[in-house]
C-alpha positions in Angstrom: 21.3 52.0 -15.8 18.1 52.1 -13.6 16.1 50.5 -16.4 18.5 47.6 -16.7 18.3 47.0 -12.9 14.5 47.1 -13.0 14.4 44.7 -16.0 16.8 42.3 -14.2 14.7 42.4 -11.0 11.5 41.7 -12.9 13.1 38.9 -14.8 14.3 37.3 -11.6 10.9 37.7 -10.1 9.3 36.0 -13.1 11.7 33.1 -13.0 11.1 32.7 -9.2 7.3 32.8 -9.7 7.6 30.2 -12.6 9.7 27.9 -10.2 7.1 28.2 -7.5 4.2 27.4 -9.9 6.1 24.4 -11.2 6.7 23.1 -7.7 3.0 23.5 -6.9 2.0 21.0 -9.7 2.6 17.3 -10.3 3.3 17.9 -14.0 6.4 15.8 -14.8 6.8 15.1 -11.1 4.8 12.0 -10.4 6.7 9.8 -7.9 9.2 12.6 -7.2 10.3 13.8 -3.8 12.4 16.9 -3.0 13.0 19.2 0.0 12.3 22.3 -2.1 8.7 21.3 -3.1 5.7 23.2 -1.8 3.7 20.0 -2.3 4.3 16.4 -3.1 3.6 13.9 -5.8 4.4 10.4 -4.4 2.6 7.6 -2.7 3.2 9.1 0.8 1.6 12.5 0.1 -1.9 11.2 0.8 -0.8 9.9 4.2 0.6 13.3 5.1 -2.1 15.4 3.4 0.5 17.4 1.4 -0.3 16.3 -2.2 -0.3 18.9 -5.0 -3.9 19.8 -6.1 -3.4 18.0 -9.4 -1.9 14.8 -7.9 -4.9 12.6 -8.5 -5.6 13.8 -12.1 -2.0 13.6 -13.2 -0.5 10.7 -11.3 -3.5 8.4 -10.4 -5.5 8.6 -13.7 -5.1 7.1 -17.1 -6.5 10.2 -18.8 -4.3 10.8 -21.9 -2.0 8.0 -20.7 -3.6 4.9 -22.3 -0.9 2.6 -23.8 2.0 4.5 -22.5 5.2 2.6 -21.6 5.8 1.5 -18.1 7.1 4.3 -15.9 8.5 3.5 -12.5 7.8 7.1 -11.4 4.1 6.7 -11.8 2.2 5.2 -8.8 -0.1 3.3 -11.3 0.1 2.2 -14.9 -2.1 2.4 -18.0 -0.8 -0.2 -20.4 -2.0 -3.7 -21.3 0.5 -5.3 -18.9 -0.9 -3.6 -15.8 -3.6 -6.2 -15.3 -1.0 -8.9 -14.9 1.3 -6.7 -12.8 -1.6 -5.5 -10.5 -0.6 -1.9 -10.9 -3.4 -0.4 -13.1 -4.8 3.0 -12.2 -8.3 2.9 -10.8 -9.8 4.4 -14.0 -7.9 2.1 -16.4 -11.0 0.2 -17.4 -13.1 3.3 -18.0 -10.4 5.3 -19.7 -8.6 2.6 -21.7 -11.2 -0.1 -22.0 -9.0 -2.7 -20.4 -9.5 -5.1 -17.4 -7.9 -4.6 -14.0 -7.4 -8.4 -13.9 -6.9 -10.6 -17.0 -7.7 -13.9 -15.2 -10.5 -15.3 -13.1 -10.7 -13.9 -9.6 -10.0 -17.4 -8.2 -6.8 -17.6 -10.3 -5.8 -14.1 -9.3 -6.2 -14.8 -5.5 -4.4 -18.1 -5.8 -1.5 -16.3 -7.6 -1.0 -13.2 -5.5 -1.7 -14.9 -2.1 -0.3 -18.4 -2.5 2.6 -18.3 -4.9 5.7 -19.4 -3.1 8.6 -17.0 -3.2 11.8 -16.1 -1.3 12.2 -13.0 0.8 16.0 -13.4 0.9 18.7 -15.4 -0.8 17.3 -18.8 0.3 14.6 -21.3 -0.7 11.1 -20.4 -1.7 9.7 -20.5 1.8 7.1 -17.8 2.0 3.9 -16.5 0.6 1.5 -13.6 1.2 -1.0 -15.8 2.9 1.5 -17.6 5.1 3.1 -14.3 6.2 -0.1 -12.3 6.8 -2.4 -15.0 8.2 -0.1 -17.7 9.7 3.1 -15.7 10.6 6.8 -16.3 10.1 9.9 -16.2 12.2 12.8 -14.4 10.5 16.0 -13.1 12.0 14.8 -14.1 15.5 11.6 -12.1 15.4 8.0 -12.7 14.5 6.9 -11.2 11.2 3.3 -11.0 9.8 0.8 -13.0 11.9 -2.2 -10.8 11.6 -5.1 -13.3 11.9 -7.0 -13.9 15.1 -7.9 -17.6 14.3 -4.2 -18.5 13.9 -3.5 -16.6 17.2 -6.3 -18.5 19.0 -5.1 -21.9 17.8 -1.5 -21.2 18.7 -2.5 -19.8 22.1 -4.6 -22.9 22.8 -1.6 -25.1 21.9 0.5 -23.2 24.4 2.7 -21.6 21.8 1.6 -18.0 22.5 2.6 -15.9 25.5 0.4 -12.9 25.5 2.2 -9.8 26.7 0.1 -6.6 26.5 -2.8 -4.7 25.0 -1.8 -1.6 23.0 -4.8 -0.2 21.3 -8.3 -1.0 19.9 -10.7 0.1 17.2 -14.3 -1.1 17.7 -16.0 -1.7 14.3 -19.1 -3.4 15.5 -20.4 -5.6 18.4 -18.8 -8.6 16.6 -15.7 -7.1 15.1 -12.7 -5.3 16.6 -9.3 -4.3 15.5 -6.6 -4.9 18.1 -3.0 -3.9 18.6 -1.1 -6.1 21.0 2.3 -7.7 21.8 3.1 -11.3 22.4 5.8 -14.0 22.2 5.4 -16.9 19.8 7.5 -20.0 20.5 9.8 -17.7 22.5 10.2 -15.1 19.6 9.0 -11.5 20.1 6.2 -9.7 18.3 6.4 -6.3 19.9 3.6 -4.7 18.0 0.9 -6.6 16.0 -2.4 -5.6 14.6 -5.2 -8.2 14.0 -8.9 -8.4 13.4 -11.0 -10.0 16.1 -14.2 -11.8 15.1 -13.7 -11.5 11.3 -13.7 -14.4 8.8 -10.7 -15.1 6.7 -12.8 -14.5 3.6 -13.6 -10.9 4.8 -10.0 -10.2 5.5 -8.8 -11.6 2.2 -11.4 -9.6 0.3 -10.5 -6.3 2.0 -6.7 -6.9 1.7 -7.1 -7.8 -2.0 -9.0 -4.7 -2.8 -6.4 -2.5 -1.1 -3.6 -4.5 -2.8 -5.0 -3.3 -6.1 -6.2 0.2 -5.0 -3.3 1.4 -2.8 -0.3 -1.0 -2.9 2.7 -0.2 -0.7 0.6 2.5 1.0 -2.2 3.0 3.5 -5.6 2.3 2.1 -8.7 4.1 3.6 -11.5 1.7 4.5 -14.9 2.3 6.1 -16.9 -0.5 7.7 -20.1 0.0 9.7 -19.4 3.7 9.7 -16.0 3.2 11.3 -13.0 4.5 9.3 -9.6 2.7 9.5 -6.7 1.9 7.3 -5.2 -1.2 5.7 -1.5 -1.4 4.8 -0.5 -3.7 2.0 3.0 -4.4 0.5 3.9 -5.9 -2.8 6.6 -8.6 -3.2 8.3 -8.9 -6.6 9.8 -12.3 -7.5 10.8 -13.8 -10.8 9.0 -11.2 -12.8 5.7 -11.5 -10.8 4.1 -9.2 -8.2 2.5 -10.8 -5.2 1.2 -9.9 -1.7 4.1 -9.3 0.6 2.1 -8.4 3.6 -1.3 -7.0 4.6 -2.7 -5.9 7.9 -5.1 -3.4 9.6 -3.3 -0.2 10.7 -4.9 1.6 13.7 -1.8 3.4 14.9 
């Protein structure tokens, strides 16, 4: 009888150990979230520093994945369609011999930033560039509007009512990142983050890189020795994937 109890106890211990080991790896868990996990395997784990140790090698790499079918659970893809869908893993070219983009850079920027789409059940009245650089008013609030030149021109025209300074990240003597609040034509933007002193070309370049590298997540950027983050979001429309929003995050 005692031997049966011991064997049962050892079997339970082995099963528990196997469960713990399984929950400590991203094997068959990419994109998954669950309260019982000891570590995580989704886009947010890097932001919270709780990724499993094999997250990058299993979920963010094309090693042993070239040509696989699209998998919504994977943060990035490794098939011939990923270039057009802007969701290739960073090592897709080196591992699979493909290109991250299958068109000229000018055509890609024109497509992902300037294609008109709808954010709701209405007319095609938005684009990544308009939202991020020019700003939009939706449901009675200001959305997007992350460009200081647009802010300056609207303020000079008397359309901006500056409210308060929130935070700042000094990148250089000529470039700052600001968080502020304001009203635009009477509509509220309670928290906004914008570059001050940058060129639209610089912003567009950094945003585009992060759109490919870390879409729908915070992207680590270092400029002039100063580290900060860029947030980009994808917008799907009529089978295409475009920039939904992009802005510096210094919160």
